[in-house]
C-alpha positions in Angstrom: 39.3 -8.6 -22.7 40.7 -11.5 -20.7 37.6 -11.8 -18.8 35.6 -13.0 -22.0 37.7 -16.2 -22.9 37.5 -17.1 -19.2 33.7 -16.6 -19.2 33.3 -18.7 -22.5 35.6 -21.5 -20.9 33.4 -21.6 -18.0 30.2 -21.5 -20.1 31.6 -24.5 -22.2 32.5 -26.5 -18.9 29.2 -25.9 -17.5 27.5 -27.4 -20.8 29.8 -30.3 -20.8 28.8 -30.9 -17.4 25.4 -30.6 -18.2 25.7 -32.8 -21.2 27.7 -35.5 -19.2 25.3 -35.7 -16.6 22.8 -38.3 -15.5 25.1 -41.2 -16.2 26.4 -40.2 -19.4 30.0 -40.4 -18.2 29.5 -43.7 -17.0 27.9 -44.6 -20.3 30.8 -43.4 -22.3 33.5 -45.1 -20.0 31.5 -48.3 -20.4 31.2 -48.1 -24.2 35.2 -47.3 -24.2 35.8 -50.4 -22.0 33.7 -52.8 -24.2 35.2 -51.4 -27.2 38.6 -52.2 -26.0 37.2 -55.6 -24.9 36.0 -56.4 -28.2 39.4 -55.3 -29.9 41.0 -58.0 -27.4 38.6 -60.6 -28.5 38.3 -62.7 -25.4 37.2 -66.2 -25.3 33.7 -65.4 -23.9 33.1 -63.0 -26.8 34.2 -65.5 -29.3 31.9 -68.1 -27.7 29.0 -65.9 -27.8 29.7 -65.0 -31.3 30.0 -68.5 -32.7 27.1 -69.8 -30.5 25.1 -67.3 -32.4 26.1 -68.7 -35.8 25.4 -72.1 -34.5 21.8 -70.9 -33.7 21.7 -69.5 -37.3 22.6 -72.8 -38.8 20.2 -74.8 -36.7 17.5 -72.3 -38.1 18.5 -72.7 -41.7 21.0 -75.5 -42.2 22.7 -76.1 -45.6 20.7 -78.0 -48.0 22.4 -81.0 -49.3 22.6 -81.0 -53.2 20.2 -83.5 -54.8 22.7 -85.0 -57.0 25.2 -85.6 -54.1 28.6 -84.7 -55.7 30.3 -86.4 -53.0 29.7 -89.8 -51.6 31.3 -91.6 -48.6 32.4 -95.4 -48.6 31.8 -96.2 -45.0 33.8 -98.6 -43.2 30.8 -99.1 -40.9 30.0 -101.7 -38.3 28.3 -104.3 -40.6 31.5 -103.9 -43.1 33.8 -104.5 -40.1 31.5 -107.4 -39.0 31.7 -109.0 -42.5 35.2 -108.5 -43.4 36.8 -108.2 -40.1 38.1 -105.7 -37.8 40.1 -102.6 -39.0 42.8 -102.5 -40.1 41.9 -104.6 -43.2 44.7 -106.2 -45.2 46.1 -103.6 -47.6 45.0 -106.1 -50.7 41.3 -105.8 -49.4 41.7 -102.0 -49.4 43.4 -102.3 -52.9 40.2 -104.1 -54.1 38.2 -101.3 -52.8 40.4 -98.9 -54.8 39.9 -100.9 -57.8 36.2 -101.3 -57.7 35.7 -97.5 -57.0 38.0 -97.0 -60.0 36.1 -99.2 -62.2 32.8 -97.8 -61.2 33.9 -94.2 -62.3 35.0 -92.5 -59.1 36.6 -88.9 -60.1 38.9 -88.9 -57.2 39.2 -91.1 -53.9 40.0 -89.7 -50.8 41.1 -91.7 -47.6 40.3 -90.1 -44.4 42.9 -92.6 -43.1 46.5 -92.7 -42.6 48.4 -95.8 -43.4 51.0 -95.1 -41.1 52.4 -98.6 -40.3 53.3 -101.4 -42.7 50.5 -104.0 -43.2 51.0 -106.7 -40.7 49.6 -109.5 -42.9 51.9 -108.8 -45.8 53.6 -112.1 -47.1 56.9 -110.9 -45.7 55.6 -110.1 -42.3 53.8 -113.3 -42.0 57.2 -115.1 -42.8 58.8 -113.1 -40.2 56.2 -113.9 -37.6 56.2 -117.6 -38.4 59.7 -118.9 -38.7 58.6 -122.5 -38.5 56.7 -122.5 -41.6 59.8 -123.9 -43.4 62.6 -122.4 -45.2 61.3 -123.0 -48.8 57.8 -121.5 -47.7 59.3 -118.6 -46.0 61.3 -117.8 -49.0 58.3 -117.9 -51.3 56.4 -115.4 -48.8 59.5 -113.1 -49.0 59.4 -113.1 -52.7 55.9 -112.1 -53.0 54.9 -108.4 -53.3 53.9 -107.0 -50.2 50.2 -105.7 -49.6 51.3 -102.2 -49.3 52.8 -102.6 -53.0 49.4 -104.1 -53.9 47.6 -101.2 -52.5 50.1 -98.7 -54.2 49.6 -100.4 -57.5 45.8 -100.2 -57.5 46.4 -96.2 -56.5 48.6 -95.6 -59.4 45.5 -96.5 -61.7 43.5 -93.7 -60.1 43.4 -90.2 -58.6 43.8 -91.0 -54.9 44.4 -88.6 -52.1 45.9 -90.2 -48.9 45.5 -88.6 -45.5 48.0 -87.4 -43.2 47.6 -86.1 -39.6 49.4 -83.2 -37.9 50.9 -84.3 -34.6 52.8 -82.4 -31.8 55.6 -85.0 -31.6 59.2 -84.7 -32.7 59.7 -85.8 -36.2 60.6 -89.5 -36.9 63.8 -89.7 -38.6 63.6 -91.0 -42.3 65.7 -91.3 -45.2 62.9 -90.4 -47.7 61.9 -87.1 -48.8 58.0 -87.1 -48.2 55.6 -86.1 -51.0 54.8 -82.3 -50.5 52.0 -80.9 -52.3 52.9 -77.6 -54.3 51.2 -74.6 -52.5 51.8 -71.4 -54.0 52.1 -68.6 -51.6 50.7 -65.1 -52.8 51.2 -61.9 -50.9 53.2 -63.0 -48.1 54.2 -65.9 -46.0 51.2 -67.5 -44.3 52.8 -70.1 -42.1 52.7 -68.0 -38.9 49.0 -67.9 -39.0 48.2 -71.4 -40.1 47.4 -74.3 -37.5 51.0 -75.5 -36.8 52.2 -79.0 -35.8 55.7 -80.1 -34.9 55.5 -83.0 -37.5 53.1 -84.9 -39.9 51.8 -88.5 -39.5 52.4 -89.9 -42.9 51.7 -93.1 -44.8 54.2 -95.7 -45.6 56.6 -94.8 -48.2 55.0 -97.2 -50.9 51.6 -95.6 -50.5 52.8 -91.9 -50.2 54.8 -92.5 -53.3 51.8 -93.8 -55.2 49.3 -91.1 -54.3 48.4 -88.5 -56.4 47.6 -86.0 -53.4 48.1 -85.7 -49.7 45.7 -84.0 -47.5 45.5 -83.2 -43.9 42.8 -84.6 -42.0 43.0 -82.7 -38.7 39.5 -81.3 -37.8 40.5 -78.8 -35.0 37.5 -78.5 -32.8 36.7 -75.5 -30.7 37.3 -75.7 -27.0 33.5 -76.7 -26.5 34.4 -79.8 -28.9 32.3 -78.4 -31.7 33.9 -78.4 -35.2 32.9 -74.9 -36.7 36.1 -74.4 -38.9 38.1 -76.8 -40.7 41.8 -76.0 -41.6 42.2 -75.4 -45.2 46.1 -75.5 -44.9 48.4 -76.6 -41.9 52.1 -76.4 -41.5 54.9 -77.9 -39.6 57.0 -74.8 -39.7 58.7 -75.8 -42.8 56.1 -77.0 -45.4 52.4 -76.2 -46.0 49.9 -79.0 -46.3 46.5 -78.6 -47.8 43.4 -80.1 -46.2 42.0 -83.5 -47.7 39.0 -81.7 -49.1 41.3 -79.3 -51.0 43.7 -81.7 -52.4 40.9 -83.7 -53.6 39.3 -80.3 -55.4 42.8 -80.0 -56.7 42.8 -83.3 -58.5 39.1 -83.0 -59.4 39.7 -79.6 -61.3 43.0 -80.9 -62.9 45.2 -78.3 -61.0 48.9 -79.2 -60.6 49.0 -76.9 -57.6 47.1 -74.6 -54.9 47.5 -71.3 -54.0 47.2 -69.4 -50.6 46.5 -65.7 -50.7 47.4 -63.2 -48.2 45.9 -59.8 -47.4 46.8 -57.3 -44.7 44.2 -58.9 -42.2 45.8 -62.4 -42.8 45.0 -65.4 -45.1 42.1 -64.4 -47.7 41.6 -67.6 -49.2 42.7 -70.7 -50.9 42.9 -70.7 -54.7 41.6 -73.7 -56.6 41.4 -72.6 -60.0 39.0 -71.3 -61.2 37.7 -70.6 -57.6 38.8 -69.1 -54.4 37.8 -70.9 -51.2 37.4 -68.3 -48.6 38.8 -68.8 -45.1 39.2 -67.0 -42.1 42.4 -65.0 -41.3 44.2 -68.3 -40.0 43.3 -70.3 -43.2 40.2 -72.2 -41.7 37.2 -72.6 -43.8 33.9 -71.9 -42.0 31.7 -75.0 -41.8 28.1 -74.3 -43.0 26.8 -77.6 -41.7 24.0 -79.5 -43.2 22.1 -82.4 -41.4 23.5 -85.7 -41.5 22.7 -87.3 -44.9 22.6 -91.1 -44.4 22.0 -91.4 -48.2 25.4 -90.2 -48.9 27.0 -93.3 -47.4 27.7 -96.5 -49.2 28.8 -99.5 -47.0 32.3 -100.5 -47.8 31.4 -104.4 -47.9 29.2 -103.5 -50.9 31.7 -101.9 -52.8 34.4 -104.5 -52.1 31.8 -107.3 -52.8 30.7 -105.5 -56.1 27.2 -105.1 -55.1 26.6 -101.5 -55.1 24.9 -99.5 -57.7 27.6 -98.0 -60.1 25.5 -94.9 -60.8 26.1 -94.0 -57.1 29.8 -93.7 -57.6 30.2 -92.5 -61.3 31.5 -89.1 -61.5 31.7 -88.6 -57.8 34.2 -87.5 -55.5 34.6 -90.4 -53.0 35.6 -90.2 -49.5 36.7 -93.3 -47.6 36.3 -93.1 -43.9 34.2 -94.9 -41.0 31.2 -94.3 -39.0 32.1 -97.1 -36.6 32.1 -95.9 -33.1 35.0 -98.0 -32.1 37.2 -96.3 -34.4 36.8 -93.2 -32.7 36.3 -90.8 -35.7 33.1 -88.9 -34.5 32.8 -85.2 -34.5 30.2 -82.6 -33.2 28.8 -80.0 -35.6 26.5 -77.2 -34.9 23.3 -78.6 -36.4 23.6 -82.5 -36.2 25.2 -83.1 -32.9 27.7 -86.1 -33.8 28.6 -87.2 -37.2 31.2 -89.3 -38.6 34.7 -87.3 -39.0 34.9 -88.2 -42.9 31.5 -86.2 -43.3 33.3 -83.1 -42.5 35.3 -83.3 -45.6 32.2 -84.0 -47.6 30.4 -80.9 -46.3 33.2 -78.8 -47.0 33.7 -80.1 -50.5 29.8 -79.6 -51.2 29.9 -76.0 -49.8 32.7 -75.1 -52.4 31.2 -76.8 -55.3 27.9 -75.3 -54.9 28.9 -71.7 -53.6 27.4 -72.3 -50.3 30.4 -71.1 -48.2 29.9 -68.9 -45.0 32.2 -65.9 -45.0 33.0 -63.2 -42.4 33.5 -60.1 -44.4 36.6 -58.0 -44.0 34.4 -55.0 -42.6 32.4 -57.3 -40.2 34.2 -56.2 -37.1 34.1 -52.5 -38.0 30.3 -53.0 -38.7 29.7 -54.5 -35.5 31.7 -51.9 -33.5 30.0 -49.1 -35.4 26.6 -50.5 -34.4 27.6 -51.1 -30.9 28.6 -47.4 -30.8 25.4 -46.1 -32.3 23.3 -48.1 -30.1 25.2 -47.4 -26.9 25.4 -43.4 -27.8 21.6 -43.6 -28.0 21.2 -45.1 -24.8 23.6 -42.4 -23.3 21.9 -39.6 -24.7 18.3 -40.7 -24.4 18.2 -42.6 -21.1 18.9 -39.3 -19.1 16.9 -37.2 -21.5 13.5 -39.0 -21.9 13.9 -41.8 -19.2 14.5 -45.5 -19.1 10.9 -46.4 -19.7 10.5 -44.8 -23.1 14.2 -45.7 -23.9 13.4 -49.4 -23.3 11.5 -49.4 -26.4 14.2 -48.0 -28.5 16.6 -50.6 -26.9 14.4 -53.5 -28.2 14.6 -51.7 -31.7 18.2 -51.4 -31.7 18.9 -55.0 -30.4 16.0 -56.3 -32.7 17.8 -54.2 -35.7 21.0 -55.8 -34.8 19.6 -59.3 -34.9 17.6 -58.9 -38.0 20.5 -57.6 -39.9 22.7 -60.1 -38.8 20.1 -63.0 -39.7 19.4 -61.2 -43.1 23.0 -61.3 -43.9 23.2 -65.0 -42.9 20.2 -66.3 -44.7 20.5 -64.3 -47.8 24.2 -63.6 -48.2 25.9 -66.1 -46.1 27.6 -63.4 -44.5 28.4 -63.8 -40.7 27.8 -60.6 -38.9 27.9 -61.0 -35.1 24.6 -59.4 -33.3 25.6 -60.4 -29.9 28.4 -57.6 -29.3 26.3 -54.7 -30.5 23.3 -55.8 -28.9 25.0 -56.8 -25.6 26.8 -53.2 -25.8 23.6 -51.4 -26.2 21.9 -53.4 -23.4 24.9 -53.2 -20.8 25.1 -49.5 -21.7 21.6 -49.1 -21.1 21.6 -50.8 -17.7 24.4 -48.9 -16.5 23.3 -45.7 -17.5 19.8 -46.3 -16.3 21.4 -47.3 -12.9 23.5 -44.3 -13.0 20.8 -42.1 -13.6 19.0 -44.0 -10.8 21.9 -43.5 -8.4 22.0 -39.9 -9.3 18.5 -39.2 -8.6 19.2 -41.1 -5.3 22.1 -38.9 -4.6 20.1 -35.9 -5.5 17.5 -37.2 -3.0 20.1 -37.8 -0.4 21.4 -34.3 -1.0 17.9 -33.0 -0.6 17.4 -34.8 2.6 21.0 -33.5 3.7 20.0 -30.0 2.9 16.6 -29.9 4.4 16.1 -32.7 7.1 17.3 -30.2 9.8 14.7 -27.6 8.6 11.8 -29.7 7.3 9.7 -32.5 8.7 10.8 -35.9 7.5 7.4 -36.4 5.4 8.1 -33.0 3.8 11.8 -34.2 3.1 10.7 -37.2 1.4 8.2 -35.5 -0.9 10.7 -32.9 -2.0 13.3 -35.8 -2.6 10.9 -37.4 -4.8 10.9 -34.3 -7.1 14.4 -32.5 -6.9 13.5 -30.5 -10.0 11.8 -28.0 -7.2 15.3 -27.2 -6.3 15.9 -24.5 -8.6 16.0 -20.6 -8.6 12.6 -19.1 -8.5 9.4 -19.1 -6.2 5.7 -19.3 -6.1 3.1 -17.3 -4.2 1.5 -19.2 -1.6 -0.8 -18.7 1.5 1.4 -19.4 4.5 1.7 -18.8 8.2 5.2 -17.4 9.3 6.7 -17.6 12.8 9.5 -15.7 14.3 11.0 -16.5 17.7 13.5 -14.5 19.5 15.1 -14.6 22.8 14.6 -11.5 25.0 17.7 -10.1 26.9 20.0 -12.2 24.9 22.8 -9.7 25.4 22.7 -10.2 29.2 22.7 -13.9 28.8 25.6 -13.8 26.2 27.8 -11.8 28.7 27.7 -15.1 31.0 29.4 -17.3 28.5 32.4 -17.5 26.3 32.2 -18.1 22.6 32.0 -21.8 22.9 29.7 -21.8 25.7 27.3 -19.4 23.9 27.3 -21.7 21.0 26.4 -24.7 23.2 23.6 -22.6 24.7 22.2 -21.3 21.5 22.2 -24.9 20.2 20.5 -26.4 23.4 17.8 -23.7 22.7 17.4 -24.0 19.0 17.3 -28.0 19.1 14.1 -28.5 21.0 12.6 -25.5 19.3 13.2 -27.0 15.8 12.0 -30.2 16.9 8.7 -28.8 17.9 8.3 -26.9 14.7 9.2 -29.9 12.5 7.0 -32.2 14.5 4.0 -30.0 13.4 4.6 -30.0 9.6 6.5 -26.6 9.8 9.8 -25.6 8.1 12.8 -23.8 9.4 13.6 -21.1 7.1 16.6 -19.7 8.9 18.5 -19.3 12.1 19.6 -15.6 12.9 21.7 -15.8 15.8 19.0 -16.5 18.8 16.1 -16.0 16.4 14.1 -18.7 14.6 12.2 -17.9 11.4 9.8 -20.8 10.3 6.8 -21.3 8.0 3.9 -23.6 7.2 2.2 -24.5 4.2 5.3 -24.5 1.8 6.9 -26.4 0.1 4.0 -28.8 0.5 0.3 -28.0 1.2 -1.0 -28.0 4.7 -4.6 -26.7 5.0 -4.2 -26.3 8.6 -1.1 -24.2 8.6 -2.4 -21.7 10.9 -3.6 -24.1 13.6 -0.1 -26.0 13.2 1.6 -22.8 13.8 -0.3 -21.8 16.8 0.2 -25.2 18.4 4.2 -25.0 17.8 4.2 -21.5 19.6 2.3 -22.7 22.6 4.5 -25.8 22.8 7.7 -23.8 22.3 6.6 -21.6 25.3 6.0 -24.7 27.5 9.3 -26.3 26.5 11.0 -23.4 28.1 10.4 -24.4 31.7 12.2 -27.7 31.6 14.9 -26.1 29.4 15.4 -23.4 31.9 15.5 -25.9 35.0 18.3 -27.8 33.0 20.3 -24.7 32.4 19.9 -23.7 35.9 21.2 -27.0 37.1 24.3 -26.7 34.8 25.0 -23.0 36.2 25.1 -24.2 39.6 27.3 -27.0 38.6 29.6 -24.7 36.9 29.2 -22.1 40.0 27.9 -19.2 37.6 24.8 -17.0 37.4 21.7 -18.2 35.7 19.5 -16.2 33.7 16.2 -17.8 32.5 15.7 -17.8 28.9 12.6 -15.9 27.9 10.9 -15.8 24.5 8.9 -13.8 22.2 6.9 -15.0 19.3 5.0 -13.5 16.3 2.7 -15.4 14.0 1.1 -13.8 11.0 -0.8 -15.6 8.0 -1.3 -14.5 4.4 0.3 -14.5 1.1 4.0 -14.8 0.5 6.4 -15.7 -2.1 8.4 -18.8 -1.2 11.1 -20.5 -3.2 14.8 -20.9 -3.8 16.4 -17.4 -3.4 19.9 -16.5 -4.1 22.5 -16.9 -6.9 23.4 -19.9 -9.2 26.2 -20.7 -6.9 24.5 -20.6 -3.7 20.7 -20.4 -2.8 18.4 -21.2 0.0 14.7 -22.0 0.2 13.1 -19.0 1.9 9.9 -16.6 2.0 9.7 -13.1 1.0 6.7 -10.7 1.2 4.7 -8.3 3.7 3.2 -11.0 5.4 6.7 -12.3 6.3 7.6 -8.6 7.5 4.4 -8.2 9.6 5.2 -11.4 11.4 8.8 -10.3 12.2 7.1 -6.9 13.5 4.6 -8.8 15.7 7.5 -10.8 17.4 9.0 -7.3 18.0 5.9 -6.2 19.8 5.3 -9.2 22.2 7.7 -7.5 24.9 5.9 -4.2 24.3 2.3 -5.7 25.1 3.8 -7.9 28.1 2.8 -11.2 26.3 4.7 -14.0 24.9 2.9 -14.8 21.7 1.6 -12.1 19.3 -0.4 -13.1 16.4 -2.2 -11.3 13.4 -5.8 -11.2 12.8 -5.8 -13.6 9.8 -3.9 -16.0 11.7 -6.7 -15.9 14.7 -9.4 -16.1 12.0 -7.8 -19.2 10.4 -7.4 -21.0 14.0 -10.6 -19.8 15.7 -10.6 -22.6 18.3 -7.5 -21.6 20.0 -7.8 -19.3 23.0 -7.0 -15.8 21.9 -7.3 -12.1 23.3 -7.3 -9.1 21.2 -4.4 -6.8 22.0 -4.8 -3.7 20.1 -5.1 -1.9 16.8 -1.6 -0.9 15.9 0.5 0.7 13.1 3.8 -1.2 13.1 6.9 0.4 12.1 7.1 0.4 8.1 3.3 0.0 7.7 0.7 2.6 6.9 -2.3 0.7 8.0 -3.4 -0.4 11.2 -3.7 -4.2 11.9 -5.6 -6.0 14.7 -3.4 -8.2 16.7 -4.1 -10.8 19.2 -2.1 -13.0 21.9 -2.3 -16.7 22.0 -3.3 -17.8 25.4 -3.8 -21.5 25.0 -4.9 -24.5 23.1 -8.7 -25.1 21.9 -9.1 -27.0 25.0 -7.9 -24.0 27.0 -10.5 -21.8 25.0 -13.4 -23.9 26.5 -12.3 -23.7 30.1 -14.3 -21.5 32.4 -11.2 -19.4 33.6 -10.5 -18.4 30.1 -14.0 -17.6 29.2 -14.2 -15.4 32.5 -11.0 -13.6 31.4 -12.4 -13.1 27.9 -15.5 -11.7 29.0 -13.8 -9.1 31.2 -10.9 -8.5 28.6 -13.5 -7.6 25.8 -15.4 -5.3 28.2 -11.8 -3.6 29.0 -11.2 -3.1 25.3 -14.4 -1.6 24.8 -14.1 1.0 27.4 -10.6 1.6 26.4 -11.7 2.5 22.9 -14.6 4.5 24.1 -12.2 6.6 26.0 -14.1 5.7 29.2 -10.7 5.6 31.1 -12.3 5.0 34.5 -13.9 2.0 33.3 -11.2 0.6 31.6 -8.8 1.0 34.6 -11.4 -0.7 36.6 -11.8 -3.4 34.0 -7.9 -3.7 33.7 -7.7 -4.3 37.5 -10.5 -7.2 37.3 -8.5 -8.8 34.4 -5.1 -8.8 36.0 -5.7 -11.7 38.5 -7.7 -13.7 35.9 -4.8 -13.5 33.3 -2.0 -14.6 35.4 -2.8 -18.2 34.5 -2.3 -17.4 30.9 0.7 -15.2 31.2 -0.8 -12.1 29.8 -1.1 -10.1 33.4 1.8 -7.6 32.2 -0.3 -6.4 29.3 -2.9 -4.8 31.7 -0.2 -3.1 33.5 1.1 -1.6 30.2 -2.4 -0.3 29.3 -2.8 1.2 32.7 0.2 3.3 31.9 -1.1 4.2 28.5 -4.6 5.3 30.0 -2.7 7.4 32.4 -1.0 9.2 29.8 -4.3 9.5 27.7 -5.8 10.9 30.8 -3.4 13.8 31.0 -3.4 14.1 27.0 -6.6 12.7 25.7 -6.5 11.6 22.1 -9.4 13.6 20.7 -12.8 12.8 19.6 -11.7 11.6 16.4 -9.3 8.9 17.8 -10.0 5.4 16.1 -8.3 3.6 18.8 -5.2 2.9 16.7 -1.7 2.8 18.4 1.3 3.8 16.3 4.5 1.8 17.4 7.6 3.5 17.5 10.1 0.5 17.4 10.2 -2.7 15.7 
């Protein structure tokens, strides 16, 4: 019973190996690493993500509301040219506030920090010019400061002044700065907010007179593009709302703001009755619209009282600058460079008109699930149906991710990243495809390694192109088989130790194998000193019989130089030399060829009666005194070679007689006068022999012997003379069909 669980474990392991083959392991590992990478969210992925949303915004930028709820009083180049360089006297700024208030502005927000006292206040002038006279100086000192004048104007309206986060030590002050009220709901958000060591504030008079205090920090991304604007910042002690948020607070008559926390981080800013959605760090995604010049009102027109009051009435008014020299220029996704003050205007508009971009809490999960689905499809299908067809699915998956992402952005203002799922699917496709390709190449190398010593290189390459053929099973093919054996090998082996005998065998097998492979043959196996080879498998070879005959003749010719080499080595080692002699058998016909063995180990081999007969013919070569014995089918398929019929014989294990021949030479030899003379006498010999005309047969054998010496078949006639002498004593009878029954293999 213990065997069954072990067997099931083996089967399960085999199943998993099959499932994970073809690059699937590589794909799963890559998918896991990419998911880990996504969870770490490195800068490269973040940049790819935000650039995707930049592209979406360029395709569909936010549309500016037709009634423009926000206008910008612009301290532009013309205003600076007419009214003087910045900073203007605070009395001039006070006049700006008074006129805006009179024209019906709901809230006025300054994208400016009045951090230093006005240098042209009366007291400052008195201090700067002590020679004006004591009475005049006293009068100047008694006059209210310009900062107080601006503060007085601000008390008549709802004004939000700017303050900037800085990473400098806090300046000592006796005053407690105004701190907007921010209710914390669900936890402490300060660790997540944009942090500064201190805040650059306005002079006390202005801070005290303001109705609100807003941070004006933009916080661009590393590439300089502003994509998210902090809705709240902190110095570690207090939380400060952005200029836009505090202007909305005053516009909606709220005493305070709220910041809501959830498990993932900051959820949003509460400006009753609305919640301004943010990212986990309390930043508002900027859904950017194109730069709108109609939103701008020159500051000089407001101060001079020449502006159309309808442009200001019931508006939220921002005061800022587009002058390049004041260095408040920002880069956004759709407009290149715009004045920094417009960032606040665009944030306010997105909130008022419900045009906020948001990244849903489930966005990351959806993106990772999409990446997993796409990658798993590639992992499963690339090895199964191939890279070409899976490429179509790759485009569908990537297009689907991009389409879903675009739809959610353009219709729902939701930001789902298509880059990570698409990139994960693409990378997995590429690597699994490469792994499958590498695996195929490994299979081809395995095929080459397994066959390159047994098959011709061209044959190896064609099998390597289709390794699927290397499975258990076979097919019946018309083939030519060759068996080659060393005669008297036992005597030769006694001259060597094990190492020396191995070297000898290798010296013999190597050139014989090269000859076979060079003529499109394949090595079936080595059996000690015996070679088994075949032709017309696994690839088609219409001339397989001729190639086999040519190989047999070349193998015999190669023996002379090989024996010369071995003789020289024997003399050098002072040992006896026994020349190598071989016998070769060739036979053609149907045989089964394929991978034979077990699932664990198999070899490419041939089986069948044709194979067995070829082996028997090799064994008969010595009995007939020739080197090469071929079957009748081989002779018929290679008729141009020089061949002589040897006999009709029943080999051991066969019930029917076969006609056998010896191979005497190449087609050129067959056309020689010497061979033609031998063949004529030889045919006359066989005719007399089979007619039981023993005297004539003996006479013909004696005539053939000297003619046969150049073709190495002279010993054949000696053997038949002995057989004729026996038949003279014991005639085979009138019914004799000329068949000789072999008694040995």
